[in-house]
C-alpha positions as CSV (number, residue, x, y, z in Angstrom):
1,M,6.9,16.8,-4.1
2,R,5.0,15.3,-1.3
3,I,4.6,11.8,-2.6
4,K,7.8,10.2,-4.1
5,P,7.6,8.0,-7.2
6,A,8.9,5.0,-5.3
7,E,5.9,5.2,-3.0
8,I,3.6,5.3,-5.9
9,V,5.1,2.3,-7.5
10,L,5.1,0.4,-4.2
11,S,1.4,1.2,-3.5
12,A,0.4,0.3,-7.1
13,T,2.3,-3.0,-6.9
14,M,0.8,-3.9,-3.6
15,I,-2.8,-3.0,-4.8
16,V,-2.4,-5.0,-8.1
17,S,-0.8,-8.0,-6.5
18,S,-3.5,-8.2,-3.8
19,L,-6.4,-7.7,-6.2
20,M,-5.0,-10.4,-8.4
21,S,-4.8,-12.8,-5.5
22,I,-8.2,-12.0,-4.2
23,T,-9.8,-12.7,-7.6
24,A,-7.9,-15.8,-8.2
25,D,-9.2,-17.5,-5.0
26,Y,-5.7,-18.4,-3.7
27,S,-3.3,-16.3,-1.7
28,Y,0.5,-16.5,-1.8
29,F,2.9,-14.1,-0.3
30,K,6.6,-14.7,-1.4
31,G,5.7,-18.1,-2.5
32,F,4.1,-19.3,0.7
33,P,0.3,-19.8,1.1
34,V,-1.4,-17.3,3.4
35,Y,-4.9,-16.7,4.7
36,S,-7.2,-14.7,2.4
37,W,-7.5,-11.9,4.9
38,V,-3.8,-11.1,4.6
39,E,-4.5,-10.0,1.0
40,Y,-7.0,-7.4,2.3
41,I,-4.3,-6.1,4.7
42,I,-1.9,-5.7,1.9
43,L,-4.6,-4.0,-0.2
44,G,-5.3,-1.6,2.7
45,A,-1.6,-0.8,3.2
46,G,-1.2,-0.1,-0.6
47,V,-4.1,2.3,-0.5
48,L,-2.8,4.1,2.7
49,I,0.8,4.5,1.6
50,P,0.2,7.7,-0.6
51,F,-2.2,9.3,1.9
52,L,0.3,8.8,4.8
53,A,3.2,10.2,2.7
54,W,1.1,13.1,1.7
55,F,-0.1,13.8,5.3
56,L,3.3,13.3,6.9
57,R,5.0,15.6,4.4
58,S,2.3,18.4,4.5
59,P,3.6,21.9,5.1
60,S,1.3,22.5,8.0
61,R,3.0,19.7,9.9
62,N,6.5,21.1,9.3
63,K,5.7,24.5,10.7
64,Q,7.5,25.3,14.0
65,K,5.2,26.4,16.8
């Protein structure tokens, strides 16, 4: 399995929490107020986690040359 269930849960959690903060017009991270652009960074990281896991575990990268 290229993408582990924990990575899927982590990315889904990051995506949902950042989308909720973006639509609510206030941004908090671990109880502290943050700038609104931080939520977009968290959203981008949540989207990229499965793609990076898939790419880094691809069979073509594991071949010995």
